[in-house]
SEFIVO-959871 format. One line per 8 residues: for each residue x, y, z of N, C-alpha, C. Coordinates in pm, whole numbers. Each point is the difference from the previous one (the first is absolute). Layout:
<kebas>
X/Y/Z/X/Y/Z/X/Y/Z  ...
</kebas>
This chain:
<kebas>
4253/834/-5356/-32/-142/21/-137/-14/64  -70/-111/-30/-137/-15/49/-4/-14/150  90/-76/59/-3/-18/146/27/131/71  88/81/-58/27/130/60/-121/91/-8  -76/-15/-110/-122/80/-15/-100/-35/108  -8/-127/32/-90/-41/107/42/63/131  132/-3/28/49/56/126/-23/150/7  20/70/-114/-22/144/1/-147/32/24
-89/-80/-66/-143/24/20/-40/-21/143  56/-103/66/-35/-27/138/49/108/93  117/60/-33/57/99/89/-66/137/-16  -42/33/-123/-54/133/-25/-148/9/22  -68/-114/14/-144/4/21/-78/19/-127  65/-11/-120/-70/16/-126/-77/-127/-32  -92/13/-96/-79/-115/-43/92/-106/-60  -48/-124/-2/80/-109/-54/33/25/-147
124/-31/-43/26/-14/-141/-31/-145/-37  27/-36/-126/-34/-136/-44/75/-104/80  127/27/33/79/-96/76/-59/-22/139  -43/112/62/-60/-11/133/-127/-83/-1  -82/20/-104/-124/-78/-11/30/-149/-15  96/-33/-87/32/-140/-22/64/-62/124  78/79/73/58/-51/124/-109/-32/101  -101/89/10/-110/-24/92/-83/-120/-45
-14/-18/-131/-71/-117/-51/73/-128/40  132/3/-3/78/-117/42/-24/-32/147  -3/104/85/-27/-22/142/-141/-54/21  -96/54/-77/-139/-46/12/-12/-146/-43  71/-38/-107/-3/-138/-46/64/-94/102  101/51/71/62/-81/106/-100/-30/111  -79/101/40/-102/-21/102/-109/-94/-49  -38/14/-129/-100/-90/-58/46/-144/6
124/-24/-42/50/-137/-4/9/-62/140  47/78/98/16/-56/134/-134/-35/62  -104/81/-23/-132/-31/54/-68/-110/-81  23/-1/-132/-56/-106/-84/57/-136/42  126/-1/40/62/-125/43/-68/-61/120  -62/84/85/-73/-50/116/-136/-53/-39  -74/82/-77/-142/-29/-23/-26/-104/-108  88/-11/-98/-30/-88/-114/12/-148/36
82/-30/102/23/-141/34/-115/-61/79  -77/83/72/-106/-55/85/-103/-79/-78  -36/52/-117/-106/-64/-78/45/-136/-56  131/-24/-4/51/-124/-58/19/-112/100  -26/26/129/28/-101/101/-75/-132/-24  -130/2/-34/-67/-128/-29/63/-74/-118  38/73/-105/64/-62/-115/135/-58/35  75/70/86/130/-50/42/-13/-126/85
-101/-3/88/-23/-119/82/-30/-120/-88  -74/24/-107/-34/-109/-93/121/-40/-84  75/100/-48/114/-28/-87/109/-77/73  23/31/126/107/-65/77/-54/-109/92  -131/-25/-7/-65/-106/78/38/11/148  -29/117/57/37/25/139/-112/75/70  20/28/128/-104/62/82/0/151/-16  -113/59/38/-12/146/-4/100/65/96
24/-63/116/94/55/98/140/14/-60  39/-96/-84/132/8/-60/7/106/-110  -100/6/-85/7/98/-109/-15/143/52  -54/18/121/-5/134/58/138/63/10  102/-83/9/136/53/11/47/68/-128  -71/-22/-111/30/75/-122/-27/149/23  -104/30/78/-31/139/35/84/46/118  10/-84/104/72/38/121/149/23/-26
62/-80/-85/142/15/-26/30/139/-55  -86/48/-87/17/133/-60/-17/108/106  -110/-7/74/-31/104/98/102/2/114  41/-117/48/98/-6/108/135/54/-44  43/-33/-121/129/47/-49/1/152/-13  -109/55/-53/-11/146/-11/12/64/139  -75/-54/95/-1/56/135/138/-6/65  68/-112/-16/127/-22/68/112/86/-60
-4/25/-130/116/59/-68/-19/146/-41  -116/59/21/-26/131/-60/87/111/60  28/-5/130/86/102/61/143/-16/-50  47/-124/-8/135/-26/-50/14/44/-145  -104/-22/-81/3/43/-139/16/151/-10  -72/72/85/11/145/0/139/45/42  56/-63/102/134/38/47/106/-27/-107  -9/-113/-68/94/-31/-107/-11/103/-112
-121/48/-26/-17/105/-100/73/126/39  -3/33/130/75/117/48/151/-18/-18  47/-123/18/143/-26/-3/56/-9/-142  -72/-68/-89/57/-24/-134/-65/85/-108  -102/77/36/-67/85/-98/-142/-46/-26  -96/92/7/-140/-35/-17/-28/-54/-140  56/63/-102/-27/-44/-137/55/-141/-24  124/-21/41/61/-132/-20/-78/-108/73
-42/29/122/-73/-99/79/-138/-28/-59  -68/105/-46/-133/-19/-57/7/-80/-129  98/30/-85/15/-77/-124/31/-146/32  82/-24/102/27/-138/42/-125/-69/50  -83/73/75/-124/-58/50/-98/-34/-111  -10/88/-99/-88/-27/-114/49/-123/-76  130/-9/-21/57/-116/-71/-29/-129/76  20/4/133/-25/-119/82/-147/-38/-4
-89/99/7/-144/-29/-4/-38/-66/-132  50/52/-112/-33/-58/-131/55/-141/-12  126/-20/43/61/-133/-6/-77/-99/85  -34/40/124/-73/-90/90/-139/-31/-55  -64/97/-65/-132/-25/-61/10/-108/-106  107/6/-81/21/-105/-100/24/-135/63  78/-2/110/25/-126/70/-129/-58/58  -86/88/53/-128/-48/56/-83/-71/-106
6/50/-123/-78/-61/-106/63/-121/-63  125/-30/38/73/-110/-64/26/-118/91  -20/14/132/38/-106/93/-92/-121/-13  49/-113/53/-74/-126/-14/-49/-58/131  29/67/113/-46/-50/129/-49/116/86  -84/-31/98/-56/103/86/108/69/81  96/-75/53/101/60/85/93/91/-79  27/-35/-127/77/90/-86/-80/127/-29
-131/-14/-16/-85/117/-22/2/91/123  -7/-59/118/4/79/123/134/73/11  109/-68/-35/132/64/5/8/114/-101  -54/-22/-120/1/106/-101/-86/118/43  -110/-28/68/-85/108/51/71/80/108  80/-66/83/79/73/99/100/92/-69  61/-49/-109/93/82/-77/-73/118/-64  -121/-27/-49/-81/108/-57/-37/103/107
-28/-47/121/-29/90/111/118/87/36  121/-54/-13/121/80/25/9/114/-100  -29/-30/-127/-2/106/-100/-109/102/28  -117/-48/44/-111/89/31/33/93/116  75/-49/99/39/84/113/82/120/-49  90/-26/-95/79/109/-58/-91/98/-74  -95/-51/-78/-91/85/-75/-82/89/93  -53/-57/108/-82/77/93/81/109/71
116/-40/52/80/94/79/59/111/-86  58/-35/-113/72/97/-80/-92/88/-84  -120/-49/-36/-93/85/-75/-38/122/82  -32/-21/127/-35/113/88/122/88/24  117/-63/21/121/77/27/39/87/-119  -30/-46/-122/42/69/-121/-86/122/-32  -116/10/62/-90/110/-35/67/135/17  71/20/110/62/131/25/117/27/-95
53/-104/-66/103/20/-101/-58/28/-138  -133/-15/-12/-62/2/-132/-95/117/-21  -67/45/105/-101/104/-15/34/120/88  -61/113/-34/16/120/81/-60/-21/137  53/70/100/-45/-17/137/-148/29/15  -49/104/-74/-140/37/15/-94/-93/-76  55/-105/-65/-83/-99/-69/20/-139/58  64/-6/117/24/-129/65/-131/-71/31
-99/74/50/-128/-62/34/-66/-64/-121  1/69/-113/-60/-55/-122/71/-127/-43  133/-1/9/76/-120/-36/-31/-115/95  -9/28/129/-36/-104/97/-142/-52/-27  -90/90/-39/-135/-43/-34/-2/-91/-120  84/30/-100/9/-86/-118/51/-139/37  102/-6/86/51/-131/42/-107/-78/77  -77/71/83/-110/-66/70/-105/-52/-95
-28/78/-105/-97/-44/-101/47/-126/-71  128/-3/-38/51/-117/-71/3/-123/90  27/20/129/-6/-113/93/-142/-54/9  -99/91/3/-140/-42/6/-42/-70/-129  46/50/-114/-33/-63/-127/58/-141/-6  124/-15/48/60/-133/2/-78/-97/87  -47/50/115/-80/-84/90/-133/-38/-64  -64/97/-67/-131/-26/-61/12/-84/-126
109/21/-76/15/-68/-129/38/-147/17  73/-33/108/51/-135/17/-102/-111/-13  -110/1/79/-96/-110/-8/-66/-13/-138  -38/111/-62/-68/-8/-129/96/-43/-110  119/59/-4/99/-41/-100/42/-144/21  20/-40/126/36/-138/28/-107/-98/-45  -128/37/23/-110/-86/-43/-3/-19/-150  22/108/-76/1/-7/-147/115/-90/-47
118/19/58/116/-78/-42/-15/-148/36  -60/-28/115/-23/-139/37/-97/-69/-95  -101/76/-45/-99/-56/-92/59/-18/-139  79/96/-45/52/-3/-137/125/-86/-14  79/-11/107/126/-74/-10/15/-96/119  86/34/94/22/-84/118/53/87/112  26/-62/116/51/76/112/134/63/-29  78/-59/-92/130/57/-32/-11/140/-60
-109/24/-70/-17/129/-69/-11/117/97  -52/-25/122/-17/112/94/135/53/49  104/-82/-8/134/46/36/76/50/-123  -18/-69/-112/72/38/-121/-44/136/-54  -126/39/27/-48/129/-50/78/117/61  60/-22/117/76/107/64/141/16/-56  45/-97/-82/135/10/-59/9/115/-99  -88/7/-103/11/115/-93/-23/134/68
-90/4/100/-19/124/74/128/40/74  67/-99/57/126/26/67/108/47/-95  7/-60/-119/99/42/-101/-28/142/-46  -129/33/-23/-36/137/-37/42/99/109  -26/-36/124/38/87/111/151/16/9  72/-107/-28/146/5/3/52/98/-106  -59/-4/-118/41/93/-106/-29/144/39  -118/25/57/-36/135/42/93/51/110
26/-86/100/85/41/111/143/29/-47  52/-86/-86/137/19/-49/13/127/-85  -108/34/-69/5/115/-92/-28/132/70  -93/3/96/-51/128/46/24/33/148  29/-98/83/22/34/141/131/76/16  1/106/82/123/77/19/108/-88/60  122/19/-49/110/-88/39/30/11/149  15/120/50/29/17/142/133/-62/38
25/-4/128/123/-58/54/-32/-74/130  82/-100/35/-19/-61/132/8/107/107  -96/0/91/-9/107/98/22/-47/143  17/-130/23/19/-49/135/128/54/62  -10/42/122/115/55/70/53/-104/98  126/5/24/61/-92/95/53/-124/-66  -54/-35/-118/54/-106/-81/-21/-140/52  -63/-16/115/-14/-134/57/-138/-57/-18
-9/-133/-2/-129/-67/-6/-16/-83/126  -110/20/68/-26/-64/129/-50/-143/-21  94/-92/-16/-37/-140/-28/-73/-64/117  51/20/121/-63/-62/117/-140/57/23  -13/131/-8/-132/61/17/-98/-46/-106  48/-13/-124/-85/-47/-109/-48/-142/26  92/-87/46/-37/-139/31/-101/-5/113  25/76/107/-92/0/113/-139/52/-38
-4/108/-80/-128/55/-42/-76/-102/-85  72/-64/-92/-65/-100/-85/-57/-116/80  78/-52/95/-48/-111/82/-116/42/89  5/121/53/-108/49/86/-129/15/-78  9/61/-118/-120/17/-83/-53/-135/-47  90/-91/-33/-44/-133/-43/-73/-70/114  52/11/123/-64/-64/114/-140/57/22  -13/133/-7/-132/61/19/-97/-40/-111
47/8/-124/-87/-34/-113/-47/-145/7  93/-90/33/-38/-141/11/-92/-22/119  22/72/110/-85/-15/118/-145/35/-30  -21/92/-92/-137/44/-31/-59/-71/-121  77/-91/-62/-53/-67/-118/-7/-152/13  95/-63/69/-2/-146/9/-120/-45/83  -58/-108/-43/-112/-56/74/-135/60/-35  0/102/-89/-128/61/-36/-67/61/120
-127/-36/21/-77/55/113/31/-72/131  76/-108/-7/32/-78/120/135/47/55  -2/75/107/121/52/61/45/-95/111  121/-53/-12/49/-94/100/135/40/53  69/-96/63/130/31/60/104/44/-103  -1/-50/-125/99/53/-95/-16/150/-23  -125/47/-4/-22/143/-19/54/80/118  -26/-50/121/48/69/120/153/3/1
62/-114/-32/146/-7/-1/60/98/-101  -62/9/-117/49/93/-102/-17/145/43  -110/31/68/-20/136/51/107/35/105  33/-97/86/106/23/99/133/28/-71  30/-80/-103/122/21/-78/0/140/-61  -116/44/-52/-10/133/-60/28/110/102  -56/-15/121/22/101/105/148/4/39  60/-117/19/143/-4/32/83/59/-113
-42/-27/-123/70/53/-116/-1/152/-3  -113/59/37/-9/147/6/101/54/100  7/-62/118/94/45/102/144/-10/-46  36/-113/-62/136/-17/-49/32/98/-111  -98/23/-88/20/93/-111/29/141/53  -76/45/98/20/132/58/140/10/62  42/-105/71/134/1/62/110/10/-105  -14/-75/-110/101/3/-106/4/136/-68
-120/53/-32/-5/129/-72/57/114/83  -7/-12/132/55/105/87/152/-3/6  62/-110/-49/144/-16/15/79/1/-131  -63/-37/-111/75/-9/-125/28/138/-57  107/9/-80/40/130/-55/-95/49/-108  -49/-92/-84/-91/37/-110/-127/-83/12  -91/40/88/-120/-81/23/-94/-3/-121  -69/-112/-14/-101/-11/-104/-108/104/21
-46/14/123/-100/100/38/58/84/113  11/129/-20/49/87/104/-109/20/105  25/-50/121/-101/7/105/-37/144/33  94/91/-21/-29/141/28/-112/54/-90  -21/-67/-115/-106/45/-91/-138/-10/65  -14/-94/95/-130/-18/64/-31/110/101  99/86/26/-29/117/84/-79/104/-77  1/-13/-132/-81/88/-85/-145/-44/12
-82/81/66/-140/-37/22/-74/-22/-130  36/77/-103/-69/-13/-128/23/-136/-62  127/-47/-1/31/-130/-58/-61/-113/83  21/3/131/-54/-106/85/-152/-7/-10  -64/116/4/-146/2/-11/-48/-52/-134  71/33/-107/-39/-46/-133/9/-152/-11  103/-58/60/15/-146/-6/-111/-69/79  -34/53/117/-107/-58/80/-133/10/-74
-27/117/-56/-126/20/-72/-8/-92/-121  111/-18/-71/0/-86/-118/-35/-144/38  53/-49/112/-31/-136/44/-148/-14/36  -55/97/73/-140/-7/42/-94/7/-120  29/91/-93/-87/17/-116/3/-123/-89  118/-57/-22/11/-119/-84/-71/-119/62  6/-11/132/-74/-106/68/-149/11/-28  -51/122/4/-143/21/-24/-37/-30/-145
83/45/-95/-34/-22/-141/-2/-148/-34  84/-80/66/0/-143/-26/-130/-65/47  -64/61/100/-127/-54/50/-105/-4/-111  1/100/-88/-101/2/-107/15/-120/-92  123/-46/-21/22/-116/-87/-26/-132/71  20/-2/132/-18/-124/76/-146/-21/37  -65/104/53/-137/-12/50/-104/19/-110  30/92/-94/-98/34/-102/-60/-117/-76
82/-91/-56/-58/-111/-77/-95/-88/81  37/-30/126/-86/-84/84/-131/70/32  7/129/30/-122/74/33/-93/6/-121  53/32/-116/-82/14/-120/-62/-134/-40  77/-107/12/-50/-131/-44/-89/-66/104  40/2/129/-71/-78/102/-110/79/71  23/129/21/-102/79/70/-103/59/-97  49/45/-117/-91/61/-98/-44/-97/-108
63/-116/-9/-43/-103/-94/31/29/-145  101/79/-30/36/31/-139/72/-118/-63  -21/-18/-131/75/-104/-68/142/49/-30  83/-89/-55/142/31/-18/21/121/-91  -82/9/-106/16/112/-94/-30/133/69  -106/5/78/-36/124/68/100/34/111  52/-102/67/104/25/100/121/64/-67  38/-55/-117/113/57/-73/-23/144/-40
-122/30/-44/-32/137/-38/7/94/120  -56/-43/111/2/84/121/141/19/51  82/-106/-6/137/10/49/88/85/-91  -40/17/-127/79/81/-93/-21/149/21  -105/37/76/-29/142/21/118/71/65  56/-60/105/110/63/72/121/25/-88  56/-104/-67/115/23/-87/-27/99/-112  -122/-2/-58/-32/94/-108/1/143/53
-66/23/114/-1/134/60/142/42/36  78/-94/51/138/30/37/81/45/-122  -20/-70/-113/71/35/-122/-42/138/-51  -128/34/16/-51/127/-51/37/118/89  21/-24/128/22/111/94/146/24/36  90/-88/-45/140/15/39/63/129/-48  -13/30/-129/60/122/-55/-65/125/55  -136/9/6/-60/118/65/46/17/145
17/-112/72/47/9/138/138/64/6  88/-38/-92/133/58/-4/-3/149/-29  -90/42/-88/-10/143/-32/-52/79/119  -91/-61/75/-50/67/120/113/21/100  89/-99/10/116/12/89/88/117/-43  17/17/-132/80/112/-49/-66/135/30  -133/6/-1/-73/124/26/-2/35/149  -18/-103/83/-8/20/145/127/-55/65
14/15/129/115/-58/70/-21/-150/17  109/-76/-8/-9/-145/12/-57/-41/135  41/68/108/-47/-37/133/-152/20/14  -54/102/-64/-144/23/4/-74/-107/-78  52/-36/-117/-66/-101/-83/4/-137/67  107/-29/76/5/-125/78/-121/-8/92  -30/108/70/-112/1/94/-134/-10/-74  -11/68/-113/-123/-10/-80/-22/-143/-47
108/-63/-50/-12/-138/-46/-40/-95/111  60/16/118/-34/-86/113/-144/23/46  -47/126/-6/-138/29/37/-97/-71/-93  29/0/-130/-85/-71/-96/4/-151/26  118/-52/29/12/-143/27/-79/-39/125  6/84/102/-76/-28/123/-149/-2/-30  -46/99/-76/-142/5/-36/-39/-124/-80  85/-39/-96/-31/-117/-81/-7/-128/82
94/-16/95/0/-120/84/-127/-9/83  -44/111/58/-119/-4/84/-130/-7/-83  3/51/-123/-112/-23/-91/-16/-150/-25  112/-70/-16/-4/-145/-22/-48/-76/123  7/61/115/-55/-61/122/-151/11/2  -54/111/-48/-142/32/20/-84/-20/-125  44/58/-112/-88/13/-117/-34/-131/-68  96/-94/-24/-36/-122/-72/-114/-80/64
-16/12/131/-107/-73/68/-137/39/-56  -17/126/-35/-129/49/-50/-7/7/-151  114/25/-66/-2/24/-145/73/-106/-82  47/-105/65/59/-112/-72/123/39/-79  10/-52/-124/118/21/-82/21/147/-33  -110/76/-15/13/143/-27/70/70/116  -35/-37/122/65/58/117/147/-37/6  31/-125/-36/140/-43/-2/80/82/-100
-55/18/-119/69/77/-105/21/144/44  -100/60/67/13/137/49/117/11/99  7/-96/92/110/1/97/135/-9/-67  14/-90/-97/125/-15/-74/31/126/-80  -105/63/-55/18/121/-81/46/119/84  -21/-5/131/51/104/90/139/-38/50  19/-126/32/127/-48/57/116/13/-99  -25/-39/-126/109/-11/-97/62/134/-38
-78/104/-35/65/130/-27/77/53/120  -51/-27/119/73/40/120/136/-67/6  3/-128/-37/127/-73/-1/98/60/-100  -49/34/-120/88/58/-100/52/137/42  -86/80/63/46/129/53/109/-21/105  -24/-95/90/98/-28/105/133/-44/-60  -5/-96/-93/123/-55/-56/82/108/-71  -66/77/-86/73/104/-75/60/102/96
-78/42/101/48/102/94/108/-55/91  -17/-121/50/97/-59/92/134/-24/-69  -5/-56/-122/124/-22/-74/71/131/-31  -79/101/-38/59/131/-31/62/63/123  -70/-6/113/51/61/123/132/-63/42  13/-132/-17/122/-69/42/115/27/-97  -27/-7/-131/107/3/-99/38/140/-45  -79/101/33/21/134/-54/139/54/31
44/-9/124/125/63/41/107/-98/44  -14/-128/-38/102/-99/36/125/26/-84  115/-5/63/125/23/-72/24/-114/-100  67/30/-113/19/-102/-103/67/-128/49  88/11/101/72/-118/46/-86/-93/86  -127/41/31/-88/-83/83/-132/-32/-69  -20/48/-123/-130/-18/-64/-36/-146/-21  96/-81/-38/-30/-140/-24/-43/-72/126
78/13/108/-33/-73/122/-127/55/64  -22/132/-6/-123/57/56/-121/-47/-81  14/-8/-132/-108/-52/-82/-31/-145/37  105/-79/21/-20/-139/44/-68/-7/135  42/89/92/-63/5/133/-147/39/-11  -33/86/-95/-138/41/-18/-86/-113/-55  58/-81/-88/-75/-112/-59/-11/-119/95  98/-15/90/0/-115/92/-125/-8/87
-39/107/73/-121/-12/82/-126/-23/-82  2/45/-125/-115/-30/-87/-13/-151/-21  110/-65/-32/-5/-145/-21/-31/-75/128  58/46/111/-31/-63/129/-147/19/35  -54/118/-33/-143/24/23/-87/-92/-82  39/-24/-126/-77/-92/-85/1/-141/58  116/-44/47/10/-134/60/-83/-6/128  9/104/83/-74/3/126/-150/6/-25
-40/79/-99/-142/9/-33/-57/-133/-44  78/-71/-83/-48/-130/-50/-8/-103/110  95/3/93/5/-105/103/-78/39/125  38/108/65/-61/36/128/-144/44/-16  -25/92/-95/-137/47/-20/-87/-111/-60  63/-84/-84/-74/-116/-51/-39/-96/110  93/-21/95/-30/-87/114/-110/59/87  1/133/17/-106/66/76/-136/-23/-66
-5/17/-130/-124/-23/-73/-48/-144/16  93/-95/-13/-37/-141/14/-50/-30/141  63/58/101/-39/-23/139/-141/54/27  -25/123/-42/-132/60/25/-108/-73/-79  35/-46/-120/-97/-73/-81/-28/-139/56  86/-47/90/-23/-129/63/47/-118/-81  79/25/-105/49/-109/-82/121/47/-79  88/-93/-31/113/32/-87/-29/-38/-144
-118/-50/-26/-38/-42/-134/-115/87/-47  30/97/-87/-103/93/-44/-115/-67/-72  21/-121/-56/-105/-64/-76/-111/-54/89  27/-20/130/-103/-54/89/-53/103/98  50/122/-7/-44/102/93/-142/46/-31  -76/32/103/-135/53/-19/8/145/-45  -93/45/-85/2/138/-48/3/102/114  -77/-26/107/-5/96/111/135/12/69
68/-113/22/129/7/68/107/62/-89  -9/-25/-132/94/63/-92/-18/152/2  -126/45/0/-27/144/6/51/60/130  -18/-72/110/51/47/128/152/8/-1  62/-104/-55/146/-1/-10/51/117/-82  -69/31/-110/40/113/-83/-11/131/77  -110/18/72/-20/126/74/106/17/110  26/-108/73/99/9/108/140/27/-57
34/-69/-108/133/16/-59/20/142/-51  -100/55/-66/14/137/-50/-10/103/112  -67/-35/110/2/90/116/141/9/56  68/-115/9/140/0/45/87/76/-101  -27/-21/-129/75/71/-103/-18/151/15  -124/44/29/-25/142/21/78/55/118  12/-79/106/78/42/116/150/11/-35  48/-89/-85/140/9/-43/25/129/-80
-96/36/-86/14/124/-76/-8/121/92  -85/-6/100/-5/108/99/135/14/70  61/-113/34/132/3/62/102/65/-94  -9/-33/-128/90/62/-98/-25/150/-9  -126/41/11/-33/142/-3/60/74/117  -5/-61/119/63/59/118/149/19/-23  65/-102/-59/142/9/-31/26/116/-96  -86/13/-104/16/108/-98/-12/137/66
-95/15/90/-18/128/69/119/31/90  52/-102/68/117/20/85/122/40/-83  17/-67/-115/112/34/-88/-13/142/-51  -121/37/-44/-22/135/-51/29/104/108  -44/-27/124/27/92/109/147/9/31  71/-114/-4/143/-2/28/78/80/-103  -37/-18/-128/68/75/-107/-26/149/14  -124/36/32/-34/142/17/77/61/117
13/-73/109/75/50/116/148/17/-34  55/-97/-76/140/8/-39/25/123/-88  -95/27/-91/14/118/-87/-7/129/81  -86/3/102/-12/120/85/129/26/77  61/-111/51/125/14/75/111/53/-89  5/-49/-125/105/45/-92/-14/148/-32  -125/47/-11/-23/140/-28/41/88/119
</kebas>
């Protein structure tokens, strides 16, 4: 049987057979769709505001509903995959994503569109969590890094493809087309997953689902996400109140998880320095990467005076490099140890961040591109190595929830980068309106923001070194 062939190939370390390749293609397409769902909608916001005759603040929820739903549900999606089976859960997620994409293209009101986007985000959470979890069921252990690199590449392609594909579809058809185009891709992915993914079995132990913990985690994440997004750059008492709710939610969640028989997240897992360190590093790195998308356009347009076309070209450098370096990064992880490649990737990211502090001042757009060209490969090395280090030896009954836990700080980092680091940039620039900022203050804001970003990467590097030392000491004790 084809699914058995995939399992045998993964266990023996042999090269992929045809079934294994098609299974990996299905996982890659899942990552492409989930990232495309984020990036393709941004370009349509002006068209949506016009179509529904509403404000930009309201149509922003077309993007926020998707991102918030993914963030809130991704750990739960992974845990459900452990309980009912990774293949069954992933096929369900693909089906939901395709159905919700069709609903997005068919609705007649903005609020129905926002609801459909939340449903699409729920499907995307399953795609993100289970694609990473499925890698160890699909490929040989010594090729895990390459597979993780491929998934990173497809995520980057989805991010880069969204704005350009969305622009073409908006010009040729209407805003509905940007959602409907994902329906046939989802159907194709459903056929591939049903045909080639190894069947497997439900692996969750204990048989219980932590309903209370799931509810508390969802409400806590929702409170934090809303605290960092409502009000835009204007932070007021609602933001503070939501942050307080988030902090209280964390405390309650920890108390519940310590007492329930089958916790959503086993608190003892955080005693593993490797896992805890990986989650912290993922949050810090994602926060920094979001800075390039938030600060970059304002710096290129207002400080360097580039027109929209040139800004678009400069901003495409990062995603293009990311797409080109993902697979090589994964292969490097397979050749070297994952913990070493994590440090190499963070070192490149640190260098890139500080190049962006210094070089653009003297070399303009060329200096900016050089900084991005150093930062981005470092990010791909980090992602491939960090994902591999976490997922390599996770037991089958925890792969889904651990994959969700790994993706959660990434999404939280993206939200934090957009809000907190964006607010820092606006504060240093002396205005919350990039269109009226002076070029000198925008340049200063960019330098200060990337200096802080560089310090965050340095902090992540310290964590990586501590984790590497802890693992080495543990190995010495065992010997």
